C-alpha positions as CSV (number, residue, x, y, z in Angstrom):
1,M,100.6,86.7,108.7
2,T,104.3,87.2,107.9
3,I,106.1,90.5,107.2
4,V,108.4,89.5,104.4
5,S,112.0,90.7,105.0
6,E,114.0,92.5,102.3
7,H,111.1,92.4,99.8
8,G,112.4,95.6,98.3
9,A,116.0,94.6,98.0
10,E,115.7,94.0,94.2
11,R,114.6,97.7,93.9
12,G,117.5,99.0,96.1
13,K,115.2,99.4,99.1
14,G,115.1,97.7,102.4
15,D,112.2,97.2,104.8
16,F,112.8,100.5,106.6
17,R,115.5,103.1,106.7
18,F,116.1,106.5,108.3
19,D,116.3,109.5,106.0
20,D,117.2,112.6,108.0
21,R,114.2,113.1,110.4
22,H,112.0,110.6,108.6
23,L,111.5,106.8,108.8
24,V,110.9,105.3,105.4
25,L,108.8,102.1,105.5
26,D,108.7,99.7,102.6
27,L,106.9,96.6,104.0
28,S,105.2,93.6,102.5
29,A,102.9,91.1,104.2
30,D,101.7,87.6,103.2
31,N,99.2,85.7,105.3
32,K,100.3,82.3,104.0
33,P,103.8,82.5,102.4
34,N,104.2,78.7,102.7
35,L,101.6,78.1,99.9
36,A,99.1,76.7,102.4
37,G,95.5,76.2,101.1
38,D,92.4,78.4,101.7
39,P,92.2,82.2,101.4
40,H,95.5,83.9,100.6
41,W,96.3,87.6,100.5
42,T,99.2,89.9,100.2
43,A,99.8,93.7,100.8
44,E,102.5,96.3,100.5
45,L,102.9,99.4,102.6
46,H,105.0,102.3,101.5
47,S,105.0,105.3,103.9
48,L,107.0,108.1,105.4
49,W,106.9,108.7,109.2
50,N,107.9,112.1,110.4
51,L,109.9,111.7,113.6
52,D,109.4,115.3,114.7
53,T,105.6,115.3,114.5
54,G,105.1,111.6,115.2
55,K,102.7,111.3,112.2
56,L,102.7,109.6,108.9
57,E,103.2,112.1,106.0
58,T,102.5,109.7,103.2
59,V,100.8,106.3,103.1
60,D,100.5,104.1,100.1
61,L,98.8,100.8,101.0
62,R,98.6,98.3,98.1
63,P,96.4,95.3,99.0
64,G,96.8,92.4,96.7
65,K,94.1,90.2,95.2
66,I,92.5,87.7,97.6
67,S,92.6,84.3,96.2
68,V,91.6,80.8,97.4
69,R,94.3,78.1,97.1
70,P,93.2,74.5,96.9
71,S,93.6,72.7,100.2
72,L,96.2,70.0,100.5
73,K,93.8,67.8,102.5
74,D,92.5,64.6,100.9
């Protein structure tokens, strides 16, 4: 699995940033970003971590569709 860096850059967001006493997370994951065969999935996580309480205040987990890519093997 790969955490994709700067996936939110086109929307003016980074992977994470500090906003006052919160950590804003905008992460994206891809289990096979190199277009390898077999099952493939992606997901995005958008959340807000409260640094004072040590808890997530909001969580928006968006799993992508699972697909099966053809294998490159003969």
